[in-house]
ZAMARGU-4260 file (C-alpha; in steps of 0.2 Angstrom, whole numbers, plus 5000, padded with zeros to 4 digits):
<rodrens>
0) 4912/5053/5465 | 4920/5038/5454 | 4901/5036/5447 | 4901/5055/5443 | 4919/5051/5434
5) 4910/5038/5426 | 4895/5046/5420 | 4906/5062/5413 | 4918/5050/5404 | 4903/5040/5395
10) 4896/5056/5390 | 4913/5062/5383 | 4914/5049/5372 | 4898/5046/5366 | 4899/5066/5362
15) 4916/5059/5351 | 4905/5045/5344 | 4892/5057/5339 | 4905/5068/5330 | 4915/5056/5320
20) 4899/5046/5314 | 4894/5064/5309 | 4909/5068/5299 | 4906/5054/5288 | 4889/5057/5283
25) 4895/5076/5281 | 4907/5071/5267 | 4895/5055/5260 | 4880/5070/5259 | 4891/5081/5247
30) 4898/5065/5237 | 4917/5068/5246 | 4923/5052/5250 | 4927/5051/5270 | 4945/5050/5275
35) 4949/5041/5292 | 4967/5046/5299 | 4972/5032/5312 | 4988/5034/5323 | 5000/5019/5324
40) 5009/5016/5339 | 5021/5004/5343 | 5033/4997/5360 | 5048/4992/5350 | 5056/4990/5332
45) 5072/4983/5324 | 5082/5000/5324 | 5100/4994/5332 | 5108/5009/5331 | 5099/5019/5347
50) 5093/5033/5336 | 5072/5025/5338 | 5058/5031/5348 | 5050/5017/5354 | 5051/5019/5372
55) 5039/5038/5369 | 5020/5034/5370 | 5017/5046/5355 | 5012/5043/5340 | 5024/5035/5326
60) 5012/5041/5312 | 4998/5041/5304 | 4985/5028/5293 | 4973/5034/5281 | 4960/5027/5276
65) 4946/5028/5262 | 4931/5020/5254 | 4943/5020/5238 | 4953/5004/5244 | 4939/4991/5246
70) 4950/4982/5257 | 4948/5001/5268 | 4930/5000/5264 | 4929/4983/5270 | 4937/4988/5288
75) 4929/5006/5290 | 4912/4995/5287 | 4916/4985/5301 | 4923/4999/5313 | 4909/5009/5311
80) 4895/4994/5315 | 4907/4990/5331 | 4905/5009/5335 | 4888/5007/5335 | 4888/4992/5347
85) 4899/5001/5357 | 4887/5015/5358 | 4873/5005/5364 | 4884/4999/5378 | 4890/5015/5383
90) 4873/5023/5382 | 4864/5008/5391 | 4878/5007/5403 | 4881/4988/5399 | 4897/4979/5395
95) 4900/4966/5383 | 4915/4956/5379 | 4923/4956/5363 | 4918/4940/5358 | 4900/4947/5360
100) 4902/4960/5351 | 4908/4947/5335 | 4891/4936/5338 | 4881/4951/5335 | 4887/4952/5314
105) 4896/4936/5315 | 4893/4934/5295 | 4899/4950/5292 | 4913/4950/5304 | 4920/4933/5298
110) 4936/4931/5309 | 4936/4937/5331 | 4953/4946/5323 | 4942/4957/5313 | 4931/4964/5329
115) 4947/4965/5340 | 4956/4977/5328 | 4939/4988/5326 | 4940/4991/5343 | 4959/4995/5344
120) 4954/5007/5329 | 4940/5014/5339 | 4952/5016/5354 | 4965/5025/5345 | 4951/5036/5338
125) 4944/5038/5354 | 4959/5040/5365 | 4952/5029/5377 | 4959/5012/5383 | 4946/4998/5381
130) 4939/4995/5397 | 4931/5014/5394 | 4923/5006/5378 | 4915/4996/5391 | 4921/4979/5381
135) 4928/4969/5394 | 4939/4953/5394 | 4936/4937/5401 | 4947/4937/5415 | 4960/4921/5415
140) 4973/4927/5428 | 4973/4920/5447 | 4979/4930/5462 | 4985/4923/5480 | 4997/4928/5495
145) 4996/4944/5507 | 4983/4953/5500 | 4967/4960/5502 | 4955/4972/5491 | 4938/4977/5488
150) 4931/4975/5468 | 4914/4987/5466 | 4913/4984/5486 | 4915/4965/5487 | 4930/4961/5498
155) 4944/4949/5492 | 4954/4943/5506 | 4968/4932/5502 | 4976/4934/5518 | 4966/4922/5527
160) 4970/4908/5515 | 4985/4916/5506 | 4989/4898/5496 | 4969/4899/5489 | 4967/4905/5471
165) 4955/4920/5468 | 4951/4927/5452 | 4960/4943/5445 | 4947/4956/5445 | 4938/4961/5427
170) 4936/4976/5431 | 4952/4983/5440 | 4945/5005/5439 | 4934/4999/5453 | 4947/4990/5462
175) 4949/5001/5480 | 4957/4998/5499 | 4970/4987/5493 | 4979/4980/5509 | 4997/4970/5509
180) 5009/4965/5520 | 5018/4956/5507 | 5037/4959/5502 | 5037/4955/5483 | 5028/4950/5469
185) 5030/4934/5459 | 5021/4934/5442 | 5023/4914/5435 | 5018/4912/5418 | 5009/4895/5420
190) 4994/4888/5429 | 5002/4872/5431 | 5018/4882/5440 | 5005/4892/5451 | 4996/4877/5457
195) 5012/4869/5462 | 5017/4883/5474 | 4999/4885/5479 | 5000/4864/5485 | 5018/4868/5492
200) 5009/4883/5503 | 5023/4895/5495 | 5014/4909/5502 | 5015/4903/5521 | 5033/4903/5520
205) 5036/4917/5509 | 5027/4934/5511 | 5022/4938/5494 | 5009/4940/5481 | 5008/4926/5467
210) 5000/4930/5450 | 4998/4921/5434 | 4991/4927/5417 | 4990/4907/5412 | 5003/4910/5397
215) 4998/4927/5387 | 4990/4937/5399 | 4975/4946/5396 | 4973/4963/5400 | 4966/4963/5417
220) 4978/4954/5423 | 4992/4966/5418 | 4980/4981/5421 | 4979/4971/5442 | 4998/4969/5441
225) 5002/4987/5438 | 4990/4995/5449 | 4997/4983/5463 | 5016/4988/5458 | 5011/5006/5459
230) 5000/5007/5475 | 5010/4994/5484 | 5028/5000/5477 | 5035/4981/5480 | 5050/4973/5469
235) 5038/4961/5456 | 5047/4948/5446 | 5043/4937/5434 | 5046/4915/5432 | 5042/4910/5413
240) 5049/4894/5405 | 5067/4895/5396 | 5057/4896/5378 | 5057/4910/5366 | 5038/4910/5373
245) 5040/4912/5388 | 5052/4928/5386 | 5040/4934/5376 | 5027/4934/5389 | 5041/4941/5401
250) 5043/4956/5388 | 5023/4957/5385 | 5022/4961/5405 | 5037/4974/5407 | 5034/4982/5388
255) 5017/4977/5383 | 5011/4971/5369 | 5011/4979/5351 | 4995/4975/5347 | 4990/4986/5363
260) 5004/5000/5358 | 4993/5012/5359 | 4989/5010/5377 | 5006/5004/5385 | 5006/5016/5396
265) 4993/5010/5407 | 4998/4991/5403 | 5018/4988/5405 | 5025/4985/5422 | 5044/4992/5418
270) 5051/4988/5435 | 5048/4970/5433 | 5062/4959/5434 | 5067/4943/5425 | 5068/4926/5440
275) 5071/4913/5429 | 5071/4902/5421 | 5088/4905/5413 | 5095/4897/5398 | 5111/4896/5409
280) 5101/4887/5424 | 5101/4872/5415 | 5120/4869/5421 | 5119/4880/5437 | 5105/4867/5442
285) 5112/4854/5435 | 5096/4846/5422 | 5098/4830/5414 | 5098/4828/5397 | 5081/4822/5396
290) 5075/4837/5402 | 5080/4847/5387 | 5072/4848/5374 | 5081/4853/5356 | 5072/4873/5349
295) 5062/4869/5333 | 5066/4881/5319 | 5051/4890/5323 | 5059/4895/5340 | 5073/4900/5332
300) 5065/4910/5321 | 5056/4918/5335 | 5071/4920/5346 | 5082/4929/5331 | 5068/4942/5330
305) 5065/4945/5348 | 5085/4949/5348 | 5081/4963/5333 | 5071/4971/5345 | 5078/4989/5350
310) 5077/4985/5370 | 5086/4972/5368 | 5100/4985/5358 | 5100/4999/5370 | 5095/4989/5387
315) 5092/4974/5396 | 5111/4966/5390 | 5110/4954/5404 | 5093/4947/5395 | 5102/4947/5379
320) 5116/4936/5383 | 5105/4925/5389 | 5095/4923/5374 | 5110/4920/5362 | 5114/4908/5375
325) 5098/4900/5371 | 5102/4900/5353 | 5119/4892/5353 | 5115/4880/5367 | 5100/4874/5354
330) 5089/4867/5369 | 5074/4874/5380 | 5067/4866/5396 | 5050/4870/5404 | 5050/4876/5421
335) 5043/4860/5429 | 5062/4854/5423 | 5068/4858/5440 | 5055/4846/5446 | 5068/4831/5443
340) 5078/4836/5459 | 5060/4833/5470 | 5045/4840/5467 | 5047/4854/5480 | 5063/4862/5474
345) 5056/4876/5463 | 5049/4882/5480 | 5060/4880/5494 | 5077/4881/5483 | 5075/4886/5466
350) 5066/4902/5470 | 5070/4906/5487 | 5089/4909/5480 | 5084/4917/5467 | 5074/4930/5476
355) 5090/4932/5487 | 5103/4935/5475 | 5089/4948/5466 | 5087/4957/5482 | 5107/4958/5487
360) 5104/4946/5502
</rodrens>
């Protein structure tokens, strides 16, 4: 059944591609300059009145591309070249990465970001997600804990070794038969923290699933996390560094990224809760001065920009208070700074106590 749905979806996308390219050619054949309308999406703004509609998944306007403007002509050239590659991938039912596509015309594309933008434009025009185009990310996420699942018929049995890292599946749409006895999901920002928990056999002592996107999460990691939350109905917590970049990673999981705002409804995990590290934790857990690093000018600019986002004006006021405290104190710290107390303080004290508070134990 899945194969039939996939084949039908490919046929539908190929039809849309033919219709789009035919409309371009028809305009050119009669000497008319083609006009391409691309919907624009956003998942936050800086409106602090509470009157914005960023929480809606509807388009927030349109961008008009014409051949009469040089920058638009270049963008349409790239879009059509990438669209041709996508068409080939779909026709042959093969997969390729964004990097693969870039290297098919490196002198024309000049930069990976140009390809990335074209792929996003194509997704919006065809009203689909990136994986529907057979364009896949090279997965970098890791998972361990009380979890078992199949991906394309291959069994991943994390339960047999709950402290062993497995790669997050790239083809999340092919994940089936998810089984878990976990009590919650813990997302950690960094691989170093993930490995610390694995070394401390955290999942032996705590019935949970631990995931890391190894920094800013890729699409497979976000899709997989969303799938687990939808299927298992578990609480999900996020542990990031106490700095503006850690907080930005947290908001990427919860609200989605601006670049992929058109697909946010399939990528965001609104249930995710901020477990730490809070700016207030430096005093609460007695971090000595050498563990605290001064905020750079760029850190301060980024924090101030985040504070202007609409969702911190309308909800999550306790998140806002913590960010304001970071600015007020002018310091940041890494999760690993908690090791000043003991190597296993994070896994044996900090996280369990935070989970207890979060669950009202």
